[in-house]
N, C-alpha and C positions, 0 to 999 in steps of 0.2 A: 524292649527295654536295659534299660543298662545297666549294671553292678560295679560296683566299684571293685577293682582290687582287696581291700580289705574286706568288704562288708560280702563278698562273694567266699574268700576265704577262713574267715571268719566262722561263716554259718552254713558251711558246707565243711568243715572237718568233717570225715568218716563217712559222710552218707552214702551212700553208694546204690547202685542199677535199683537194686532195691523198697529202696528209699532209706530202711534205717541197719539194716544187715552191717555189719564189721564197727557198730558203737561199742567202745569203751563197757563190758558190761554185757552189754547183749546181750539177751539170746538167744541163740539160734533157730528158728524154726526151718524146717523139711517140709516138702510138701504135703502132710498132709495138713499143717495147720495153717492151710490158703484156704480161702471161704469164699464166696460171689458175691459179686457187688455189677449192678446194671443201676440203669440208669434209664426213665424211661422218655429221656431225651433224647439221646445216642446213643448208636452200640458199640461194643468194644471194638476199638481200631479205627471207628466211621470219626468221617467228620462232628464236631460241637454245634450246636446250629448260634448264631450271631447273638440269637439274644443273650449267650453266656459269654461275651468279650468284651473288651472294652469299647468305649462310644466313638475308638480312632474307626471304629467297623463299620459301616453301613448297619443299624438295628442295635449294635450292641447298648447293652441296657446292664453290662458288669453284674449281671445274679450270677450265684450259684447255680450250678446246675438241680434236680433232686437226683436225689441219691438212693438205691435201695439196695439192704446186704441178710445173708443166710446170719443167726445164730452161733454163734463160736460156741461148744461147754464152755461156762467160765469166768464168763466177762463179766465181768464189774465197770466195766467201761471203752466206751471206743472214741481214737483218735483218728483225725483226718487230718493226711497230708499232701498236696496239692504241690505237684514241682515239673517242668520242664528241663526236659533233658538235653533237651536241641539250640541251646541258647550259646552263641559264639564263643563268652568264657565259661564252662561249663552249667552244671544245675542247677537251676533257679527257681527254690522257694515259692510259692503264691502263699500261699496260706498251711498255716499252722490251728492247726483249735483241739482240745479232748476236755475228756473229761462229761464229755457226750454221755447219758445215763443209760446202762446195762441190758437195759430193757428197752433202748432206743435201736429201728430196721430199718431207719429209714429219717432222711430230709429232705423234704419239699421246696423246687426254687426260691430262690432269693432267703433261704431262712436265714435268720434270727436265732440264734441256741441258746435256748436259758438253760444259765447254771453252769455252763463250759467257761473254759479261759480261756484265750488268745495269747499266741508268741507273735512274735515281727516273723515277718516273712524274707528276701532275701533283699525286696531295698526297703529296709529298717523301720519297714510300718507294724500298726495292728493290722487283719484282716486283711479276706482275700479278697485279692490284686488276680481281673478277671485275665484269660490270656490276649494278650497284645502284640504277636512276633511282630518283626516292621514287616511293612507294606513289602514284599515282592521277593521275598525269602520265601524257599518251601516247607510248607505246612509242618508247624511243631508237635511236638506229641508233648499231649497234658497229662500224667499222672496221678486219677483222684484215688489216693492209696485208703483203705481205712483200716485205724489198728485193735484189735481187741488187747485189752489191760488186766491185768491181773486187779489192781488194784486202783483209784483215780491219783490220779501223775498231779506231784505238790508242787507246780509251776507255778509261778505270776502273770498276771498279766502284762502281756507286753515282755516276756523273757526271749531275749535273746534265742538263738537256733542254736547255739554253742553249750545252751540248759536246758531246751526245751525237749532238742530233739536227741539226746539218753538222755531224759528222763521219759521218754515214753516209751526207745526200743528195750529198756531197761525192765519195763511192764507187759511188753506186747509176747502177748500168747498167742496170737493167729492174725493174718493179714488177710486183705481181698485188696482186689484192684482192679478197677476200670480205666481204659485209655484213650483220651479220645484225641484228632486232630483239630487242629486249629491256622488258617495263615495259606500266602502261597496266593494270595488274590491282590 
């Protein structure tokens, strides 16, 4: 996936290895603010099955993988950000979805989440962009980070990363992550 320099620069302002740490106004989360995220489709640090990748790969269906997470205290809502830190031009955000109900602790494969709002990804589109690293490159890491939010995010559908990421960061009270690998085939 190629990223234009302008889209990459605008979308990744302040994005660091923890997803949102370093955003202006962000609440700093210490290790006690982390919760568990798992997937019945893959284990942390292991390969993501090809059905969750783009159609350029055999079996690729572009589905979101199923995710489960523990309930942190005080979560009024959740957000999920999926990113790939291994692209040649820097971290590529594949999905931004916010305002998942605070009583939810799982999404199913291929989920279409009701009453949520999706922001633009690094490619400038709204919605989930599945893993699709150029063939022949070493596997890329795909981080599925779930953010517990103190309140729903007041972002509009299609919000650019420069707007959606700070809004999520300002309301983050905890986070959890599972990382899967894909590519190199």
